[in-house]
Every structure is written in C-alpha cells, then in structure tokens.
C-alpha positions in Angstrom: 91.6 139.5 89.2 90.2 139.1 85.7 89.8 136.1 83.7 92.1 137.3 81.1 95.0 137.5 83.5 94.1 134.0 84.8 93.9 133.0 81.2 97.3 134.5 80.7 99.1 132.7 83.5 97.5 129.4 82.3 99.0 130.0 78.6 102.5 130.8 79.9 102.4 127.9 82.2 101.6 125.7 79.3 98.3 124.7 80.8 96.4 125.4 77.5 97.7 122.3 75.4 100.6 124.2 73.9 103.2 122.0 75.4 102.0 118.5 74.2 104.8 116.3 73.3 107.6 118.2 74.7 110.2 116.6 77.1 110.0 116.9 80.9 113.4 118.9 80.5 111.9 121.3 77.9 108.5 121.9 80.2 110.8 122.7 83.0 112.5 125.2 81.2 109.6 126.8 79.8 107.4 126.8 83.1 109.7 126.6 85.8 111.1 124.2 88.4 108.8 122.0 90.1 108.3 121.9 94.2 109.1 118.6 95.3 108.2 117.4 99.2 107.7 113.7 98.1 104.3 114.1 96.8 102.9 113.6 93.3 103.1 117.5 92.0 105.8 117.0 89.6 104.5 114.1 87.7 100.9 115.7 87.8 102.8 118.9 86.5 104.4 117.2 83.6 101.2 115.0 82.6 98.7 118.3 82.7 101.2 119.9 80.5 102.5 117.7 77.9 100.8 114.1 78.7 104.2 112.8 79.9 103.7 109.5 81.4 105.9 108.2 84.6 108.3 106.0 82.6 109.2 108.9 80.6 109.8 111.3 83.5 111.7 108.5 85.2 113.9 107.6 82.3 114.9 111.5 82.1 115.8 111.4 85.8 117.9 108.3 85.3 119.8 110.2 82.4 120.3 113.1 84.4 118.3 115.6 82.1 116.0 116.3 85.1 116.9 116.2 88.7 115.8 117.2 92.2 118.2 119.2 94.1 117.8 122.1 97.0 117.6 125.4 95.1 115.3 128.2 95.7 115.0 129.3 99.2 117.0 125.8 100.1 113.7 124.0 99.2 113.9 120.9 96.8 112.4 121.5 93.3 112.8 119.3 90.3 115.1 121.1 88.2 115.9 121.1 84.3 120.0 120.3 83.7 120.2 123.6 82.1 119.6 125.1 85.3 121.6 122.8 87.6 124.2 125.3 88.2 122.0 128.4 88.9 119.5 126.3 91.3 122.3 125.4 93.4 123.7 128.8 93.6 120.1 130.6 94.6 119.9 127.9 97.0 123.3 128.2 99.0 122.4 131.0 101.6 119.6 128.9 102.6 120.2 125.4 102.4 121.3 124.0 106.0 121.5 127.3 107.6 118.9 127.0 110.4 120.5 123.3 111.2 124.3 124.9 111.2 123.3 127.6 113.4 121.5 125.0 115.9 124.7 122.7 115.4 126.9 125.7 116.6 125.0 126.3 119.6 125.2 122.5 120.3 129.2 122.7 120.0 129.8 121.5 116.9 132.6 123.5 115.1 133.2 124.3 111.3 136.6 122.2 111.4 134.4 119.3 112.8 132.0 119.7 109.5 134.8 120.1 107.2 136.3 116.8 108.4 133.0 114.9 108.1 132.1 116.4 104.7 135.8 115.0 103.4 135.1 111.5 104.8 131.9 111.4 102.9 133.4 112.2 100.0 135.9 109.3 100.4 133.6 107.1 101.2 131.4 108.1 98.0 134.5 107.2 95.8 133.6 103.6 95.1 129.8 103.8 95.1 126.7 105.5 95.7 125.5 104.5 99.5 122.3 105.1 101.4 122.7 107.0 104.7 122.8 103.9 107.0 126.0 102.6 105.0 127.6 106.4 105.0 127.1 106.3 108.6 129.3 103.0 108.8 131.7 104.3 106.3 132.5 107.7 107.9 132.6 106.3 111.7 133.7 108.4 114.2 133.8 111.5 112.1 129.9 111.7 112.6 128.7 111.9 116.1 125.6 112.0 117.7 124.3 115.2 118.9 122.6 113.6 121.9 118.8 114.4 123.5 119.3 118.1 123.2 119.9 117.7 119.5 117.0 115.6 119.3 114.9 118.1 120.7 116.0 120.3 117.9 115.5 118.1 115.2 119.4 117.0 114.7 120.1 113.9 116.0 123.6 113.7 114.3 126.1 115.8 112.4 125.8 113.6 109.4 122.8 115.2 107.8 124.2 118.6 108.2 127.2 117.5 106.2 125.1 116.2 103.5 123.0 118.8 103.2 126.0 121.3 102.4 127.8 119.0 100.2 124.5 118.7 98.2 124.2 122.8 98.2 127.5 123.0 97.1 127.4 120.5 94.1 129.8 118.0 95.5 127.2 114.9 95.9 123.6 114.3 94.8 120.9 112.2 95.8 119.8 109.4 94.0 116.0 108.1 94.2 116.7 104.4 95.2 113.5 103.3 93.2 113.9 106.4 90.5 110.7 108.0 91.3 110.1 111.5 92.1 107.5 111.1 95.0 109.5 108.7 97.0 112.1 109.8 99.6 114.2 107.0 100.1 117.7 108.3 98.7 121.4 106.9 97.9 124.0 109.6 97.8 126.6 109.9 94.7 129.4 112.0 94.2 128.8 114.9 91.5 130.7 117.9 90.2 128.3 120.9 89.3 129.9 124.3 90.2 127.0 126.7 91.5 126.8 129.7 89.2 124.5 132.5 87.9 123.0 135.4 89.8 119.5 136.3 91.2 119.2 138.3 88.0 119.1 135.1 86.1 116.5 134.0 88.3 114.4 136.8 88.1 114.4 136.7 84.4 113.6 132.9 84.6 110.9 133.8 87.0 109.1 136.2 84.6 109.3 133.9 81.7 107.8 131.2 83.5 104.6 133.0 85.0 104.4 136.0 82.6 103.6 138.3 85.4 104.0 139.0 88.9 104.1 141.4 91.9 107.8 142.1 93.0 106.9 141.0 96.4 106.0 137.3 94.7 109.2 137.1 93.1 110.6 137.7 96.6 109.0 135.1 98.4 110.2 132.6 95.9 113.7 133.6 95.9 113.9 134.3 99.7 115.6 137.7 99.0 114.9 140.7 101.5 113.1 143.8 99.6 116.1 145.8 98.8 118.0 142.6 97.2 115.1 141.4 95.1 115.0 145.0 93.8 118.4 144.9 93.0 118.1 141.6 91.2 115.2 142.6 89.0 116.3 146.2 88.5 118.3 145.1 85.2 115.5 143.2 83.8 113.4 146.8 83.3 110.0 145.1 84.3 107.1 147.1 83.2 103.8 147.5 85.1 101.0 145.0 83.4 98.1 145.4 85.7 98.1 146.9 89.5 101.1 145.8 91.2 101.9 143.3 88.6 105.1 143.5 86.4 106.2 141.7 83.4 109.4 141.5 80.8 109.0 144.6 78.4 108.4 141.8 75.6 105.4 140.6 77.3 103.5 143.7 77.9 102.6 143.8 74.3 102.1 139.7 74.2 99.5 139.9 76.9 97.6 143.2 75.1 97.4 141.0 72.1 96.4 138.0 73.9 92.7 136.8 73.9 91.1 134.2 76.3 90.1 131.0 74.3 86.7 130.2 73.5 86.6 126.7 74.4 87.1 125.3 78.1 90.4 123.6 78.5 89.9 121.6 81.8 93.4 120.1 83.5 93.8 118.6 86.9 96.9 119.7 88.4 98.9 118.7 91.8 98.6 121.1 95.1 101.9 122.9 94.3 101.4 123.5 90.7 103.5 126.7 89.6 100.6 128.5 88.2 99.8 128.8 91.8 103.1 128.1 93.7 105.1 130.7 92.0 103.0 133.7 93.2 101.6 131.7 96.1 98.5 133.5 95.4 95.8 131.0 94.7 93.2 133.5 95.4 94.2 135.5 92.1 92.6 132.3 90.1 89.1 132.1 92.0 86.4 133.7 90.0 84.3 136.4 92.3 81.3 134.0 92.2 83.5 131.0 94.0 85.1 133.1 96.6 82.4 132.1 99.0 82.8 128.4 98.6 83.6 126.3 101.9 86.6 124.8 100.3 88.2 128.3 99.0 86.9 130.9 101.7 90.2 131.8 103.3 90.6 135.2 101.8 94.4 134.8 101.9 94.7 131.3 100.6 98.3 131.0 99.2 98.5 127.4 98.0 95.8 125.0 96.7 93.8 123.7 99.3 93.7 120.3 97.6 94.8 119.2 94.0 93.3 121.7 91.7 91.0 121.3 88.6 91.4 124.6 86.2 89.9 125.9 83.0 91.9 128.4 81.4 93.6 129.6 84.4 90.3 129.6 86.8 90.0 127.4 89.7 86.8 125.4 88.8 87.2 122.4 91.2 89.2 120.5 93.4 90.4 116.7 93.5 91.9 113.8 95.7 92.7 110.4 94.9 91.3 107.7 97.0 93.6 104.6 97.1 90.6 102.5 98.6 88.1 103.1 95.8 91.2 103.3 93.4 89.5 106.7 92.0 89.6 110.2 92.1 87.2 112.3 94.4 86.4 115.4 93.1 83.9 118.7 93.0 83.3 121.2 90.7 82.2 124.7 91.0 81.1 124.5 87.2 78.4 122.6 85.6 80.0 119.2 84.8 79.9 118.1 81.0 81.7 115.6 78.9 84.9 117.5 78.5 85.2 117.6 82.1 84.5 114.3 83.1 86.9 113.0 80.6 89.9 115.4 82.1 89.1 113.6 85.4 89.2 110.0 84.0 92.5 110.7 82.0 94.1 111.9 85.3 92.6 109.0 87.4 94.0 106.5 84.9 97.5 108.4 85.1 97.5 108.2 88.6 96.0 104.6 89.0 98.2 102.9 86.3 101.5 105.0 86.7 101.5 106.5 90.1 99.5 104.4 92.5 98.6 107.4 94.6 98.6 111.1 94.2 100.4 112.5 97.9 100.5 115.9 98.5 103.5 115.7 100.3 105.6 112.7 101.9 103.7 112.5 105.3 100.3 112.3 103.3 98.8 108.7 103.5 95.2 107.2 102.8 94.5 107.4 106.5 95.4 111.4 106.9 93.4 112.1 103.7 90.2 110.6 104.9 89.0 114.2 106.2 89.9 116.0 102.4 88.1 113.2 100.7 85.1 113.9 103.0 84.9 117.4 102.7 85.4 117.1 98.6 82.5 114.3 98.5 80.3 116.5 100.9 81.1 119.6 98.6 80.3 117.6 95.7 76.7 116.3 97.3 78.3 113.0 97.8 79.3 112.0 94.6 82.6 111.6 93.1 
C-alpha cells in the first residue's frame, strides 16, 4: 500500500489533528464505533483524535451521549447515541447465538428463557442491580446448568437471558465506576428499539474509513459474501485502487488529497479503528519496516501492541509499564522532539487519567512483561 492511502485512512480517521475539540459523541459519529474489550483503546482513540480526557468521556457516558453495547458481530463497541438502534439491530443475529445453541443442547427451552427474561425485567423495575442481586431477585427462574454447562462456558441461564435482553434493547449495562475500561456492571431497564439496515451500516463503514475491500466490510459486519454484496449494492461503491472500494463522492476527494508534508505523531490503542475496521494492519506498514521482528507476520490483522502512527504509517509500538509508571516504546524512524513530545503527552494521559493502558480485560502488569521486554529489546534497551 502506498503512503497516500495510509495518509488518507489517517485523515478519514481523524488522526491528523482535524477533530480537535470535538465531543466523544461527535468523534465516534465521524470515525466509527470503538471496540471495547475491557481495555483502554476507546479512551486512547478519543485522546488521540480530539485530546479528550477521561473525565470528559466519562461525563458523556453518564449522560448517555455514548454507550457500550453489543453491536457488530454481537461484539461490544462504544457507540454514539445516534447509532444505538442500528448497533443493536446489526448485532442481533450474533448476540448470544452460540450460547443459545449450547443451552438448547443442555435442555434449556425457549419458554424457560422467556420466563427468565420476564423475571429480570420485573426485578429491574425499581433500580439497577448487579448480577448477584439479580440472581437473588429472580430466584428459581434462573438455574445452574451443572458441570456439563460449566465445561461449555455456560454455568447458569442468567447470562444468556441478560445477553438477549441487551441485544433487544430492553436492558443496558451500567459501569459501576463509570469507566469504559473496567468490567463491573449494574443492569438497568432501557427502551431502545433496534432499527435500520445493513446498508445503513455499510454507508457508515465507508464514511468512517474512506476506502476498504468488500471482504473487509464483510468481516466487520459478520455477513456472508452474498449478504455483504446486497448490503453494499445500493451505495454504488466505486473502485479506488486494487480491490479497495469507496463511496462515489470519495473518489474525487481522494484524488485531490495530498499527503501532509510534516509528520503528525499519535499514539493509539491496539484496537484502534484505523486498523481494526479493516483488520489489515499490514497495509499500514511501510515496505522498509516489513522485516522487523515485531511486525514480521505477513498476515498481521491487528496491531501487535499499542501503536505509534505518523500520517497513517505504523512507525512504532508501545505499552505502559505500571511499575515504572511510564511508556516503554520503540520507533522505526529516527526519534525527534515532536515524536518524544507525543509519547510524553500520552504517557501523562495514561498516568494521570487511566492509571494503566490495558489491551483487554485480562491484560495485567504481569502478563505484559514479555511485551515490555520485546519492546525494550527492539529499542536497544531504552524506553
């Protein structure tokens, strides 16, 4: 992939400084739903694009301007309020589908799940409840699935019913401490009716990323080949380069686009949308960097660590080390003052606002030691 494409993706993703001072809701509307797996990526994405601190993001979360909910492929994303109905709709065919199939094999009936759902809604009428309080309130409506269920990752029927109610917009999860990067929740009543079409999702997708292959939209949406084509046909997508497609109005915009002359360094999370939407990190790696140990995998789909970018090019990798309270990083390009200042800004943000920058919920300082070691080795023991 050439440098113009990388810079174009960066521009469309707002990683060029063009979204400074926008709200979290506005940033997510423009650059896409942010994948949340109990890690710091959503906070890092909003800081990289608009300089948003955690207090401002959490305030929008509390005001329901943004919210984490099951959406594309049934996976959780942080979504702007304008897209709640669409996000729920495109996730419905995936949310709890595997768990429901497993439950049926364990003797759970649809009537049993319907009864449990009704009991949950009744229990939540007065106030939000955590899972333990809900389990007490619903009583015998929920049951254990025994050792066989435990083997298959489904210990009781309660999570299954909760998942279905979330995907239907009947309930929502509320972070107990108001943070996106923690996974402790209360459940509360909600009333959002899933609505929209996969064509709406496809239009969003191409507006967010600027250009992508149809197979990349297919992955993001979770659709089959035929369904993905049906969803995108009304958009009249045009070929931009190779197998990359774009909205008709974006071809002329791409042709007029010029790569910014000056570097613009940003530090993003491991699941940032510039790579995650397409799962094509390799396209952000310059040919001269392809042989580096940390990015040698030719099929690289996600960033191997948190990323450092310059006009769409992956130019370094990083992690936060809670022991030293600092970022460990390496760079594929010569370090200059602007790059060091970008690292220092993000380091201060993580230290002061987040406390850590986990990649996902099970990430910990101990599990991160091999990654920190690899980064420091690549950086010659520095950073």
